[in-house]
C-alpha positions as CSV (number, residue, x, y, z in Angstrom):
1,M,-6.4,-26.5,-91.1
2,H,-8.0,-28.4,-88.3
3,H,-9.3,-31.9,-88.8
4,P,-13.1,-32.0,-88.3
5,K,-12.9,-34.9,-85.8
6,Y,-10.5,-32.8,-83.7
7,C,-12.9,-29.8,-83.7
8,S,-15.8,-31.9,-82.7
9,R,-13.8,-33.4,-79.7
10,K,-12.9,-29.9,-78.7
11,F,-16.5,-28.8,-78.9
12,Y,-17.7,-31.7,-76.8
13,F,-14.9,-31.1,-74.2
14,V,-16.0,-27.4,-73.9
15,L,-19.6,-28.4,-73.7
16,L,-18.9,-31.0,-71.0
17,S,-16.7,-28.6,-69.1
18,A,-19.5,-26.0,-69.1
19,A,-22.1,-28.6,-68.0
20,L,-19.9,-29.6,-65.0
21,W,-19.3,-26.0,-63.9
22,T,-23.0,-25.2,-64.0
23,L,-24.4,-28.1,-61.9
24,P,-27.8,-27.3,-60.3
25,G,-27.9,-26.2,-56.7
26,G,-24.4,-24.7,-56.8
27,S,-22.8,-28.0,-56.0
28,Q,-19.2,-28.6,-56.9
29,P,-18.4,-31.1,-59.6
30,W,-16.0,-32.9,-57.3
31,P,-16.1,-34.0,-53.7
32,Y,-13.1,-32.1,-52.5
33,A,-13.3,-29.2,-50.1
34,Q,-11.9,-25.8,-50.8
35,P,-8.3,-25.4,-49.5
36,P,-7.9,-23.3,-46.4
37,P,-6.9,-19.6,-47.0
38,F,-3.2,-19.0,-47.1
39,A,-1.9,-17.3,-44.0
40,A,0.6,-14.6,-44.8
41,P,3.7,-14.4,-42.6
42,T,3.6,-11.6,-40.1
43,N,7.3,-11.3,-39.4
44,P,9.1,-7.9,-39.8
45,S,10.7,-8.9,-43.1
46,A,7.4,-9.9,-44.6
47,Q,5.8,-6.6,-43.4
48,R,8.6,-4.5,-44.9
49,S,8.4,-6.4,-48.2
50,A,4.6,-5.9,-48.4
51,A,4.9,-2.2,-47.5
52,D,7.5,-1.8,-50.2
53,G,5.1,-3.5,-52.6
54,V,2.4,-1.0,-51.8
55,R,4.8,1.9,-52.3
56,S,5.9,0.4,-55.6
57,Q,2.4,0.0,-56.7
58,V,1.6,3.6,-56.0
59,G,4.5,4.4,-58.3
60,W,2.9,2.2,-61.0
61,V,-0.4,4.0,-60.6
62,Q,1.3,7.4,-60.9
63,N,3.2,6.2,-63.9
64,A,0.0,4.9,-65.5
65,C,-1.5,8.4,-64.9
66,R,1.5,10.1,-66.6
67,T,1.3,7.8,-69.7
68,A,-2.4,7.1,-70.0
69,S,-3.1,9.8,-72.6
70,S,-0.7,8.1,-75.0
71,Y,-2.9,5.0,-75.0
72,G,-6.0,6.8,-76.1
73,D,-9.3,5.2,-74.9
74,N,-7.3,2.3,-73.4
75,G,-5.7,4.7,-70.9
76,Y,-8.6,4.5,-68.6
77,G,-8.3,0.7,-68.4
78,I,-4.6,0.9,-67.8
79,I,-5.1,3.2,-64.9
80,W,-7.9,1.1,-63.5
81,Q,-5.8,-2.0,-63.6
82,Q,-2.9,-0.4,-61.8
83,F,-5.3,1.0,-59.2
84,Q,-6.7,-2.5,-58.7
85,N,-3.2,-3.8,-58.3
86,L,-2.6,-1.2,-55.6
87,R,-5.7,-2.4,-53.8
88,G,-4.4,-6.0,-54.0
89,A,-1.0,-5.0,-52.7
90,Y,-2.6,-3.1,-49.8
91,I,-4.8,-6.1,-48.9
92,G,-1.7,-8.3,-49.0
93,F,0.1,-5.8,-46.8
94,K,-2.7,-5.8,-44.2
95,N,-2.5,-9.6,-44.1
96,T,1.1,-9.3,-42.9
97,L,0.1,-7.3,-39.8
98,S,0.0,-9.0,-36.5
99,P,-3.3,-9.0,-34.4
100,Q,-1.7,-6.5,-32.1
101,Q,-0.8,-4.1,-35.0
102,L,-4.3,-4.5,-36.4
103,S,-5.8,-3.6,-33.1
104,N,-3.4,-0.7,-32.3
105,G,-3.7,0.6,-35.8
106,A,-7.4,0.1,-36.4
107,N,-8.1,3.8,-36.9
108,E,-5.2,4.3,-39.3
109,I,-6.1,1.2,-41.3
110,A,-9.7,2.3,-41.5
111,E,-8.6,5.7,-42.8
112,L,-6.3,4.1,-45.4
113,D,-9.2,1.9,-46.5
114,A,-11.5,4.9,-46.8
115,G,-8.8,6.8,-48.7
116,L,-8.6,4.1,-51.3
117,D,-12.4,4.2,-51.6
118,I,-12.2,7.9,-52.1
119,L,-9.5,7.5,-54.8
120,Q,-11.7,5.0,-56.5
121,E,-14.5,7.6,-56.8
122,S,-12.3,9.4,-59.3
123,F,-13.1,6.6,-61.8
124,S,-16.8,7.3,-61.3
125,N,-16.2,10.9,-61.9
126,Y,-14.4,10.1,-65.2
127,Q,-17.4,8.0,-66.3
128,E,-19.9,10.7,-65.4
129,D,-17.8,13.3,-67.3
130,V,-17.7,11.1,-70.4
131,A,-21.4,10.3,-70.2
132,G,-22.1,14.0,-69.8
133,G,-20.4,14.7,-73.2
134,Q,-16.9,15.7,-72.1
135,P,-14.3,14.5,-74.6
136,T,-12.6,11.2,-73.4
137,S,-9.1,12.8,-73.6
138,S,-10.1,15.7,-71.4
139,A,-11.8,13.4,-68.9
140,L,-8.8,11.1,-68.9
141,N,-6.5,14.0,-68.2
142,N,-8.6,15.1,-65.3
143,L,-8.7,11.5,-63.9
144,S,-4.9,11.3,-64.3
145,Q,-4.2,14.5,-62.5
146,V,-6.5,13.9,-59.6
147,L,-5.5,10.3,-59.1
148,S,-1.8,11.0,-59.4
149,Q,-1.9,13.7,-56.8
150,A,-4.3,11.9,-54.5
151,S,-2.4,8.7,-54.6
152,G,0.7,10.6,-53.5
153,V,-1.2,12.0,-50.5
154,W,-2.5,8.6,-49.7
155,L,1.1,7.2,-49.9
156,Q,2.3,9.9,-47.4
157,E,-0.4,8.8,-45.0
158,F,0.4,5.2,-45.6
159,N,4.1,5.8,-44.7
160,R,3.1,7.8,-41.5
161,D,0.8,5.0,-40.4
162,C,3.4,2.3,-41.1
163,A,5.7,4.2,-38.7
164,R,2.9,4.6,-36.1
165,I,2.0,0.9,-36.0
166,R,5.6,-0.1,-36.2
167,V,5.5,-2.0,-39.5
168,G,8.6,-4.1,-39.9
169,Q,9.6,-3.8,-36.3
170,F,9.0,-6.1,-33.3
């Protein structure tokens, strides 16, 4: 059992923290500037590692699609989280590309970006299916099949594009 004095201190700490984080005018509660963004290394080793991370994450998405039905209604959230992890891995990968690779591969990168956006539309389709009265399990199975296959196609394109823009090679 918690001592009442301890609970009141905790309450005041939470209240004070909330007040500091909601200062008017969007000002920060401390005078320090934001740190500069982290610059990812662009050497061949970093690029290969980041590309491998993307490939691995596609595997995690596909695995989530295979196992989602065993998690019931939580299956959607599991697939969504793995897809967001894929997006994060892909963003990290792009950060390892040199300016020359980004320039030379601009079309390929734009197509990969668009491909992820298209894959993400399958989540909206799931939500529309459920809102339209389709059983959750059926909508989840559709999402899983579409996303698993489509992510495999996206991965093939990713691998081709990595070769075209010479990822991991200088």
